[in-house]
C-alpha positions, 0 to 999 in steps of 0.5 A, spaced: 175 198 750 173 202 744 176 201 737 180 207 734 175 213 731 174 213 724 173 219 720 167 218 716 166 222 710 160 227 708 155 224 703 156 226 696 150 228 691 144 225 690 145 218 686 142 220 679 137 215 675 142 212 670 146 210 676 140 206 680 141 199 679 137 193 683 141 187 685 139 181 682 141 173 680 142 172 688 142 165 687 148 165 682 152 170 687 151 166 693 153 159 689 160 163 686 161 166 693 161 159 696 165 156 691 170 161 692 170 160 699 171 153 698 178 154 695 180 160 700 180 165 694 178 173 694 175 177 688 176 184 688 169 184 686 167 183 693 172 186 696 172 193 692 164 192 693 163 193 685 156 195 683 157 190 677 158 184 682 151 181 681 151 181 673 158 179 673 157 173 677 151 171 674 155 170 667 160 166 671 166 172 671 170 174 677 176 178 678 181 174 682 185 178 687 191 174 690 196 176 695 191 175 701 185 180 702 189 186 706 193 192 702 199 195 705 196 202 702 190 206 704 188 209 697 182 214 699 177 211 693 178 203 695 174 199 700 179 193 700 181 192 707 187 195 709 193 193 714 200 195 717 205 189 716 207 191 723 200 190 726 198 184 722 201 177 720 201 178 712 202 171 710 202 168 703 198 162 702 202 158 698 196 154 695 193 160 692 196 160 685 194 153 684 187 154 687 186 160 683 187 155 677 183 150 680 177 155 680 178 158 674 178 151 671 171 149 674 168 155 672 171 153 665 173 160 664 176 162 657 178 169 659 181 170 666 183 176 670 188 176 676 189 182 680 192 183 687 192 188 693 199 192 694 204 188 698 209 193 699 212 189 705 215 184 700 221 185 697 219 183 690 212 186 691 209 179 691 211 179 683 213 172 684 207 169 687 203 173 681 207 170 676 206 163 679 199 164 679 199 166 671 203 160 670 198 155 674 192 158 670 196 158 663 197 150 665 190 149 667 187 153 661 192 153 656 186 155 651 184 161 655 187 168 655 190 171 661 189 179 663 193 181 669 191 188 673 198 189 677 200 194 682 206 198 681 211 194 685 214 201 687 216 201 680 221 195 681 223 193 673 225 186 675 218 185 678 214 187 672 219 183 668 217 177 672 210 178 671 211 179 664 215 173 663 209 168 666 206 170 659 199 174 660 196 176 654 194 183 657 198 187 662 193 192 665 195 197 671 191 203 673 192 210 673 186 211 677 185 219 677 189 225 674 195 228 677 192 233 681 188 229 685 194 223 686 195 226 693 188 225 696 186 219 692 193 215 691 197 218 697 202 212 696 203 212 689 206 216 684 203 218 677 209 218 673 211 212 676 205 208 674 206 211 667 213 208 667 210 201 669 206 201 663 212 204 658 216 198 661 211 193 660 210 195 652 218 195 652 219 188 655 213 185 651 211 189 645 206 183 643 202 184 649 196 188 649 197 194 655 191 197 658 189 202 664 183 205 667 181 211 671 175 214 675 171 220 673 167 224 678 173 225 683 173 232 682 177 232 675 175 236 669 175 234 662 181 238 660 185 234 665 182 227 663 184 229 656 191 230 658 191 223 662 189 220 655 194 223 652 199 221 657 197 214 656 198 214 649 205 217 649 207 210 652 203 206 647 197 204 652 192 200 647 186 200 651 183 205 656 177 204 661 173 210 664 168 209 669 164 213 675 167 213 682 162 211 687 163 211 694 164 204 697 163 206 704 163 212 708 170 211 710 172 213 703 172 219 699 166 222 697 163 223 690 165 230 687 160 229 681 156 224 677 158 225 670 153 224 665 153 219 660 154 224 654 161 226 657 163 219 658 161 218 650 165 224 649 171 221 653 171 215 649 170 219 642 176 223 644 180 217 646 179 213 640 181 220 636 188 220 639 189 212 637 187 208 642 185 201 640 179 201 644 176 206 650 171 203 654 167 209 657 161 209 661 158 210 668 158 202 670 165 201 667 170 198 671 178 196 669 176 188 668 168 189 667 167 185 660 174 184 660 173 179 655 169 183 650 174 189 651 180 184 649 176 181 643 174 188 640 181 191 641 185 185 638 180 185 632 181 192 631 
């Protein structure tokens, strides 16, 4: 029997020279993938088809993706596998928090980034599992700094507080795009709710660095980007990351525009002018790309 039809998106504009990057460091990538599979772990680097995977894996960096490898949401930009709780068995691996800590220790990480899929099928959104993972990593690597890149937990304040009580050093939640494009890009999310998540994190843990990221090239204009940056500063977000959206598969939204590097520089300059500690803006920037260096710069300034 044939499978369900998948609506393929038209190709976007031609890839410009500044976004052409060859794959290298195959041995490092293969070795780290093997070690991750040994611990039954996933990374957003692989599942989201990040263009920086070869560079990051070679330098011994990876963003652990917990709560499994199936997401309950269908964001138009994301290639992480999606599924319905009614059609798939969404079981949690009870060993996953300890396995993340064990892998982070084997990698001798000084900076650990933990993200997750959305788990709207769970009453707590997976926040208990998220908190356990942070606890395990902090116990295994007491000198390391831990950054969490969380979902919105459907705006549940108890879930957000639970993750913060586990003691991350950085709380990251991505806005992803401007409000006008939410229905198309993040149909199961809410712009105001994501801002409220960041505002609550700041209120509950004022000493924790707050961070958010979004993509350019989905059809937004500079005025909308400036407003998004002002909205983030209105809830006292410390760090913003801005990168070029790249269509990971033909099933995902097409690229509307390849934003020129000079425009990314202009977004950075504007963000700094309105009070961000750090704005990491460029075609290859991603939420957790060079997260250790971004945190170091933001903390020093």
